[in-house]
C-alpha positions as CSV (number, residue, x, y, z in Angstrom):
1,M,-224.7,-264.4,120.2
2,N,-225.6,-261.1,121.9
3,K,-222.4,-261.1,123.7
4,W,-220.4,-261.7,120.4
5,I,-222.4,-258.8,118.8
6,R,-221.7,-256.4,121.8
7,G,-218.0,-257.4,121.7
8,T,-217.8,-256.9,118.0
9,N,-219.4,-253.4,118.4
10,A,-217.1,-252.4,121.1
11,T,-214.1,-253.4,119.0
12,V,-215.3,-251.7,115.8
13,L,-216.0,-248.5,118.0
14,S,-212.5,-248.6,119.5
15,I,-210.9,-249.1,116.0
16,A,-213.0,-246.1,114.6
17,V,-212.0,-243.9,117.5
18,I,-208.4,-244.7,117.0
19,G,-208.6,-244.3,113.3
20,I,-210.3,-240.8,113.6
21,F,-207.5,-239.8,116.1
22,I,-204.8,-240.9,113.7
23,I,-206.4,-239.1,110.7
24,L,-207.0,-236.0,112.7
25,T,-203.3,-236.0,113.9
26,I,-202.1,-236.5,110.3
27,F,-204.3,-233.7,109.0
28,L,-203.2,-231.2,111.8
29,H,-199.6,-232.1,111.1
30,S,-200.0,-231.3,107.4
31,L,-201.1,-227.7,108.2
32,K,-197.9,-225.9,108.0
33,G,-197.5,-223.4,110.8
34,F,-200.7,-224.5,112.6
35,Q,-200.5,-224.3,116.3
36,V,-202.5,-223.3,119.2
37,D,-200.9,-221.6,122.3
38,L,-202.9,-222.6,125.3
39,T,-200.6,-221.1,127.9
40,K,-202.0,-218.3,130.1
41,N,-199.5,-215.7,129.0
42,K,-199.1,-216.9,125.5
43,N,-195.5,-218.0,126.1
44,F,-195.1,-219.6,122.8
45,T,-196.7,-216.9,120.6
46,L,-194.1,-214.6,119.1
47,S,-194.6,-210.8,119.7
48,E,-195.7,-208.3,117.2
49,Q,-192.2,-206.8,117.0
50,T,-190.7,-210.3,116.3
51,V,-193.3,-211.1,113.7
52,N,-192.9,-207.8,111.9
53,T,-189.1,-208.0,112.0
54,L,-189.3,-211.5,110.4
55,K,-191.7,-210.4,107.8
56,N,-189.5,-207.5,106.7
57,L,-186.4,-209.6,106.3
58,N,-185.0,-209.1,102.8
59,Q,-181.7,-211.0,103.3
60,D,-180.9,-214.5,104.4
61,I,-180.0,-215.0,108.0
62,H,-178.0,-218.0,108.9
63,V,-178.3,-219.1,112.6
64,I,-175.7,-221.4,114.0
65,A,-175.8,-223.0,117.4
66,F,-172.5,-224.3,118.9
67,T,-173.2,-226.7,121.7
68,N,-171.2,-229.0,124.0
69,S,-172.3,-232.4,124.4
70,G,-170.3,-232.7,127.6
71,D,-172.2,-230.1,129.5
72,N,-175.4,-232.1,130.0
73,N,-177.6,-229.0,129.4
74,E,-180.1,-230.7,127.1
75,F,-183.1,-228.8,128.5
76,V,-181.3,-225.4,128.0
77,T,-180.4,-226.3,124.4
78,R,-183.8,-227.6,123.7
79,Q,-185.4,-224.3,124.8
80,V,-183.0,-222.3,122.6
81,T,-183.5,-224.5,119.5
82,D,-187.3,-224.6,119.9
83,M,-187.4,-220.8,119.9
84,I,-185.2,-220.7,116.7
85,Q,-187.6,-223.2,115.1
86,E,-190.5,-220.7,115.8
87,Y,-188.5,-218.1,114.0
88,K,-187.9,-220.4,111.0
89,K,-191.7,-221.0,110.7
90,Q,-192.3,-217.3,110.3
91,S,-189.7,-216.6,107.7
92,S,-188.0,-218.6,104.9
93,K,-185.0,-216.2,105.2
94,I,-184.0,-218.0,108.5
95,T,-181.8,-221.2,108.2
96,Y,-180.4,-223.0,111.1
97,D,-177.5,-225.4,111.8
98,E,-176.2,-227.0,115.0
99,Y,-172.6,-228.1,115.7
100,D,-171.2,-230.0,118.7
101,M,-167.8,-228.3,119.6
102,L,-166.4,-231.6,120.8
103,K,-167.1,-233.3,117.5
104,Q,-166.7,-230.4,115.1
105,P,-164.1,-228.1,116.6
106,S,-163.1,-226.8,113.2
107,M,-166.4,-225.1,112.7
108,A,-166.2,-223.4,116.1
109,K,-162.7,-222.2,115.2
110,Q,-164.0,-220.9,111.8
111,Y,-166.5,-218.7,113.6
112,G,-164.2,-217.7,116.5
113,V,-166.3,-219.4,119.1
114,D,-164.3,-220.7,122.1
115,Q,-167.3,-222.0,124.3
116,G,-170.3,-224.2,123.9
117,G,-173.6,-222.6,124.3
118,T,-173.2,-219.8,121.7
119,L,-175.5,-218.7,118.9
120,V,-174.1,-216.9,115.8
121,F,-176.5,-214.9,113.8
122,E,-174.9,-214.4,110.3
123,M,-175.9,-212.0,107.5
124,G,-173.4,-211.9,104.8
125,T,-170.1,-210.8,106.4
126,K,-172.0,-209.3,109.5
127,K,-172.3,-211.5,112.6
128,Q,-173.9,-211.1,116.0
129,N,-173.1,-213.6,118.9
130,V,-175.6,-214.5,121.7
131,N,-174.4,-216.7,124.6
132,F,-177.0,-219.1,126.1
133,Y,-176.2,-217.8,129.6
134,E,-177.6,-214.3,128.5
135,L,-181.0,-216.0,127.8
136,F,-181.6,-217.3,131.3
137,V,-182.0,-214.9,134.2
138,G,-181.9,-216.5,137.7
139,Q,-184.1,-215.4,140.4
140,Q,-183.6,-215.5,144.2
141,D,-186.0,-218.3,144.7
142,G,-183.9,-220.6,142.4
143,S,-186.2,-220.1,139.4
144,Y,-185.3,-218.5,136.2
145,T,-186.8,-216.7,133.3
146,F,-186.1,-217.2,129.6
147,S,-185.5,-214.1,127.4
148,G,-184.6,-215.8,124.2
149,E,-187.2,-214.1,121.9
150,E,-186.0,-210.7,123.1
151,K,-182.4,-211.4,122.5
152,F,-182.9,-213.0,119.1
153,T,-185.0,-210.2,117.8
154,Q,-182.5,-207.6,119.0
155,A,-179.8,-209.5,117.1
156,L,-181.8,-209.5,114.0
157,T,-182.5,-205.9,114.4
158,S,-178.8,-205.1,114.9
159,L,-177.9,-207.0,111.7
160,T,-180.5,-205.6,109.4
161,S,-180.7,-201.9,110.6
162,T,-178.5,-199.4,108.8
163,E,-179.5,-196.2,110.5
164,K,-177.9,-195.1,113.9
165,H,-179.6,-192.6,116.2
166,T,-177.5,-190.8,118.8
167,V,-179.3,-189.7,122.0
168,Y,-177.6,-187.8,124.9
169,M,-178.7,-188.3,128.5
170,L,-178.2,-185.1,130.5
171,S,-176.3,-185.4,133.8
172,G,-175.3,-183.0,136.6
173,H,-178.7,-182.3,138.1
174,Q,-179.0,-185.5,140.1
175,E,-180.7,-187.3,137.3
176,Y,-181.0,-191.1,137.3
177,P,-177.4,-192.4,136.4
178,L,-177.1,-194.8,133.4
179,T,-176.2,-197.5,135.8
180,A,-179.7,-197.4,137.2
181,M,-181.2,-197.7,133.6
182,T,-179.2,-200.6,132.1
183,I,-182.2,-202.3,130.7
184,L,-183.4,-199.2,128.9
185,R,-179.9,-198.4,127.7
186,S,-179.4,-202.0,126.3
187,S,-182.9,-201.9,124.7
188,L,-182.0,-198.6,123.0
189,E,-178.6,-200.0,121.9
190,A,-180.2,-203.1,120.5
191,A,-182.6,-200.8,118.5
192,N,-179.5,-199.1,116.9
193,Y,-179.4,-196.1,119.2
194,T,-176.0,-194.8,120.5
195,V,-176.5,-193.6,124.0
196,K,-174.1,-191.2,125.6
197,D,-173.9,-189.1,128.7
198,L,-173.8,-185.3,128.5
199,N,-172.9,-182.9,131.2
200,L,-173.4,-179.5,129.7
201,Y,-171.6,-177.7,132.6
202,V,-168.4,-179.6,131.6
203,E,-168.9,-179.8,127.9
204,G,-170.2,-176.3,127.4
205,K,-172.2,-177.2,124.3
206,I,-174.5,-179.7,122.8
207,P,-172.6,-182.1,120.3
208,D,-173.5,-181.7,116.6
209,D,-174.6,-185.4,116.4
210,A,-177.2,-185.2,119.1
211,Q,-180.5,-186.2,117.7
212,M,-182.3,-186.1,121.1
213,L,-181.7,-185.0,124.6
214,M,-183.2,-187.0,127.5
215,L,-183.6,-185.5,130.9
216,L,-184.7,-188.3,133.2
217,G,-185.6,-187.7,137.0
218,P,-183.8,-184.5,137.6
219,Q,-183.7,-183.4,141.3
220,N,-182.0,-180.0,140.6
221,D,-182.7,-177.3,138.1
222,L,-180.7,-176.4,135.0
223,N,-178.5,-173.3,135.3
224,D,-179.2,-170.3,133.0
225,K,-176.4,-171.2,130.7
226,E,-177.5,-174.8,130.1
227,A,-181.1,-173.6,129.7
228,E,-179.9,-171.2,126.9
229,L,-178.0,-174.0,125.2
230,I,-181.0,-176.5,125.3
231,K,-183.5,-173.7,124.0
232,A,-181.2,-172.9,121.1
233,Y,-180.8,-176.6,120.3
234,L,-184.6,-177.2,120.5
235,K,-185.3,-174.1,118.3
236,D,-183.4,-175.6,115.5
237,K,-184.1,-179.3,114.8
238,G,-183.4,-180.6,118.2
239,K,-185.8,-182.9,120.2
240,I,-186.2,-183.6,123.9
241,Y,-187.5,-186.3,126.1
242,M,-188.3,-185.0,129.6
243,A,-189.5,-187.4,132.5
244,L,-189.7,-185.4,135.7
245,G,-188.6,-186.6,139.1
246,F,-190.0,-185.6,142.5
247,D,-188.4,-182.8,144.5
248,K,-190.2,-181.2,147.5
249,D,-189.0,-177.8,146.5
250,M,-189.8,-178.1,142.7
251,A,-192.3,-175.2,142.9
252,T,-189.4,-172.7,143.6
253,K,-186.3,-174.6,142.3
254,W,-187.4,-175.6,138.8
255,K,-187.4,-172.2,137.0
256,N,-185.5,-173.3,133.9
257,I,-187.1,-176.7,133.7
258,D,-190.4,-175.1,133.8
259,A,-189.4,-172.5,131.2
260,I,-188.4,-175.3,128.7
261,M,-191.7,-177.0,129.2
262,K,-193.5,-173.6,128.7
263,T,-191.9,-173.3,125.3
264,Y,-194.1,-176.1,124.2
265,G,-197.3,-174.9,126.1
266,I,-196.9,-177.4,129.1
267,Q,-197.3,-176.1,132.6
268,D,-196.0,-178.0,135.6
269,Q,-198.6,-177.7,138.4
270,H,-196.2,-178.6,141.1
271,A,-198.6,-181.1,142.6
272,I,-198.0,-184.8,143.2
273,A,-200.7,-187.1,141.8
274,I,-202.8,-189.0,144.4
275,E,-205.0,-191.7,142.9
276,P,-207.2,-193.3,145.6
277,K,-209.2,-195.4,143.1
278,Q,-206.9,-196.9,140.5
279,T,-203.6,-197.9,142.4
280,S,-201.0,-200.5,142.4
281,L,-200.9,-202.6,145.6
282,Y,-203.1,-200.0,147.3
283,D,-200.3,-197.3,147.1
284,P,-202.0,-194.0,146.2
285,L,-198.8,-192.6,145.0
286,T,-198.3,-195.3,142.3
287,I,-200.6,-194.4,139.4
288,I,-201.9,-196.6,136.7
289,P,-203.0,-193.9,134.3
290,D,-205.5,-194.1,131.5
291,Y,-204.1,-193.7,127.9
292,G,-204.9,-190.9,125.6
293,P,-205.4,-191.8,121.9
294,H,-202.0,-191.7,120.2
295,D,-199.6,-193.7,118.1
296,I,-197.5,-194.2,121.2
297,T,-200.2,-195.7,123.4
298,N,-202.7,-197.2,120.9
299,K,-201.1,-200.7,120.8
300,L,-200.5,-200.6,124.6
301,S,-204.2,-200.0,125.1
302,S,-205.3,-202.7,122.7
303,N,-203.0,-205.2,124.4
304,N,-204.2,-204.3,127.9
305,L,-200.7,-203.3,129.0
306,V,-200.6,-200.6,131.7
307,T,-197.9,-198.1,132.4
308,M,-197.2,-197.4,136.1
309,L,-195.7,-194.1,137.4
310,S,-194.7,-193.3,141.1
311,L,-194.5,-189.9,142.6
312,A,-195.8,-188.4,139.3
313,V,-196.3,-184.5,138.8
314,S,-199.4,-183.3,137.4
315,L,-199.1,-181.2,134.1
316,N,-201.4,-179.1,132.0
317,A,-201.5,-177.8,128.4
318,D,-202.2,-174.1,127.8
319,E,-202.5,-171.9,124.7
320,S,-199.1,-170.1,125.2
321,A,-197.4,-172.0,122.3
322,P,-199.7,-171.9,119.3
323,D,-197.0,-173.3,117.0
324,Y,-197.1,-176.6,118.7
325,T,-199.8,-179.3,119.3
326,Q,-200.0,-181.0,122.6
327,S,-201.4,-184.6,122.6
328,L,-202.4,-186.1,125.9
329,L,-200.8,-189.5,126.6
330,L,-201.4,-190.3,130.2
331,K,-204.1,-189.1,132.6
332,T,-205.7,-190.2,136.0
333,T,-209.4,-190.8,136.8
334,D,-211.6,-188.0,138.0
335,K,-211.2,-189.3,141.5
336,A,-207.6,-188.3,141.6
337,Y,-206.1,-185.1,143.0
338,G,-202.8,-183.2,142.9
339,E,-201.3,-182.6,146.4
340,T,-199.8,-179.2,146.6
341,D,-198.7,-179.3,150.2
342,I,-195.6,-181.5,149.8
343,N,-194.9,-181.2,153.6
344,L,-198.1,-182.9,154.3
345,L,-197.3,-185.5,151.7
346,A,-194.0,-186.3,153.4
347,Q,-195.8,-186.9,156.7
348,S,-198.3,-189.2,155.0
349,K,-201.0,-186.9,156.0
350,T,-202.3,-186.0,152.5
351,K,-206.0,-185.4,152.1
352,Q,-207.9,-183.5,149.4
353,D,-208.7,-179.9,150.1
354,A,-209.4,-176.7,148.3
355,T,-205.8,-175.9,147.5
356,D,-205.2,-179.2,145.7
357,V,-205.6,-179.6,141.9
358,K,-208.8,-181.4,141.1
359,G,-208.8,-184.6,138.8
360,P,-208.6,-185.9,136.3
361,L,-204.9,-185.0,136.1
362,N,-202.8,-185.0,133.1
363,L,-199.4,-186.8,133.4
364,G,-197.8,-186.8,130.0
365,Y,-197.9,-185.1,126.5
366,A,-196.5,-185.7,123.1
367,I,-195.6,-182.5,121.4
368,S,-195.6,-181.9,117.5
369,N,-194.7,-178.8,115.6
370,K,-196.9,-177.0,113.0
371,D,-195.6,-179.4,110.3
372,N,-196.9,-182.3,112.5
373,K,-193.4,-183.5,113.2
374,P,-192.5,-184.9,116.6
375,K,-190.7,-182.4,118.8
376,A,-190.9,-183.4,122.5
377,V,-192.3,-186.0,124.9
378,I,-193.0,-184.5,128.4
379,L,-193.9,-186.8,131.2
380,G,-194.8,-186.0,134.9
381,G,-193.1,-189.3,136.2
382,S,-189.9,-191.1,135.5
383,T,-189.6,-194.1,137.8
384,F,-190.8,-196.4,135.0
385,V,-187.4,-196.3,133.3
386,L,-185.6,-197.6,136.3
387,D,-184.3,-201.2,136.2
388,Q,-186.5,-202.3,139.1
389,D,-189.7,-201.0,137.3
390,I,-189.1,-201.1,133.6
391,Q,-190.0,-204.7,133.2
392,N,-193.4,-204.3,134.8
393,Q,-196.4,-204.5,132.4
394,G,-196.1,-202.0,129.6
395,N,-193.4,-199.7,131.1
396,K,-190.6,-200.7,128.7
397,D,-192.9,-200.6,125.7
398,F,-194.2,-197.1,126.6
399,A,-190.6,-195.8,127.1
400,M,-189.4,-197.4,123.8
401,N,-192.5,-196.3,121.9
402,S,-192.3,-192.8,122.9
403,I,-188.7,-192.6,122.1
404,G,-189.3,-194.3,118.7
405,W,-192.1,-191.9,118.0
406,L,-189.9,-188.9,118.8
407,Q,-187.2,-190.3,116.4
408,E,-189.9,-191.0,113.8
409,Q,-189.0,-194.7,113.9
410,K,-192.5,-196.3,113.2
411,D,-191.1,-199.8,113.4
412,Q,-190.2,-199.0,117.0
413,I,-193.7,-198.4,118.0
414,T,-194.8,-201.8,118.8
415,I,-195.3,-204.5,121.5
416,R,-191.9,-206.2,122.3
417,P,-191.1,-209.7,123.5
418,R,-191.7,-210.4,127.1
419,Q,-189.7,-212.5,129.3
420,G,-191.2,-216.1,129.8
421,D,-192.7,-217.2,133.1
422,A,-190.3,-218.2,135.8
423,F,-189.3,-221.8,135.7
424,Q,-188.5,-223.6,139.0
425,Q,-185.8,-226.3,138.9
426,A,-186.5,-229.3,141.2
427,M,-183.3,-230.9,142.6
428,I,-183.8,-234.6,143.2
429,T,-181.6,-237.4,144.3
430,P,-180.8,-240.6,142.2
431,S,-183.1,-242.7,144.5
432,Q,-185.9,-240.2,144.0
433,A,-185.4,-240.2,140.3
434,N,-185.5,-244.0,140.3
435,T,-188.7,-243.9,142.4
436,I,-190.4,-241.5,139.8
437,F,-189.3,-243.8,137.1
438,L,-190.6,-247.0,138.6
439,V,-194.0,-245.4,139.6
440,T,-194.7,-243.5,136.4
441,I,-193.2,-245.9,133.8
442,V,-193.6,-249.3,135.4
443,F,-196.2,-249.4,138.3
444,L,-199.0,-247.2,136.9
445,P,-199.2,-248.9,133.4
446,L,-199.2,-252.3,135.1
447,L,-201.9,-251.2,137.4
448,F,-204.1,-250.0,134.5
449,L,-203.2,-253.3,132.7
450,V,-204.3,-255.4,135.7
451,I,-207.5,-253.4,136.3
452,G,-208.3,-253.7,132.6
453,G,-207.7,-257.5,132.7
454,L,-209.9,-257.9,135.7
455,I,-212.7,-256.0,134.1
456,W,-212.4,-258.1,130.9
457,W,-212.4,-261.4,133.0
458,R,-215.5,-260.5,134.9
459,R,-217.5,-259.5,131.7
460,R,-216.3,-262.8,130.1
461,R,-217.5,-264.9,133.1
462,G,-220.8,-262.9,133.2
């Protein structure tokens, strides 16, 4: 009798547990949009920029995926379609269809698509194509990263934005070439900026459509004529984004660059920032600065995203330009110092002495005019815009936020989509695949079944 009661209780308890699990599953499934992202880097959580872009959609966006069933790329297609489904959850304006080019070639012809693995974002008569291969970036170790969210949000921005901003990157002074800043350039173009090169020595004037000048990592000074043109441009409605580069003779060579900064009350101290306390990979020349309170940096700070500068020049604000307000963006700790003896620095013999600038050092300012309108961003370092560095931590967000602030684009001051973690593809032989199948699908379930049967038999005999 007792055995029968115990058996009945166990059965009832098992049925109750299974019932609770089923009811809980049905309940959670009924919660529209409910999900919990348990991944370390929140790989399945859409970024602030994406969420805001979707919330602000006021027109229907039709997303069409053209796949090819003969490619055997089910995993790639699944990643792409899963991401699109996340967009659909956030906005009723997003609709999605998928067509196999082998089975429905007429649809592909209608949209001018000639290869499988293509997404078409359609808004009225406007279209934006994104190829699957653009979303997967291979690494040297055989892994790859997925940048679907970044590309999808860029496509939406390109379709919905109507305002274009033209920025000119100055050249002719050994600045960084555009070929070394392809990520920054593509990010700007995706945000509806038109990026052009400008050599003032050749052109002789600043184009009328220039809404901002960018001087990134110059090694040589501007000549007097160029400096006059830039000052005249800035005196009117012009804006400038200056990110200094390192030059061992900057104290004597940068007369005109220093003069332009002086217009806004910013002084170049001609000292390289050394940060022995807060460094990246124990390199005292790579600074992880603290943020000052500002629209450009507030979201970076709240999301714990750091900006990294290498060979940064220390700056200071003075009272020589009362018509402008200088807001501190980046600064070092008080343990840092500015090395003024560049020859010692070149020999890796730097140490703090009485001639050096004492910390904390200021490394970046945002400048507003007396009407509180953005006028300039002046930074002591520029390496963060280069392709090899811009994807690190908050570098790209800092660059794009400061450009967006300067152009009074509030929607561009945000946290952008990040690339997903690297996925490693495992190459296995057919025999290895069969072994995995037999062990996981056949052997292990049978093993648990046999063990469960033995336990049941022993209890029955006892």
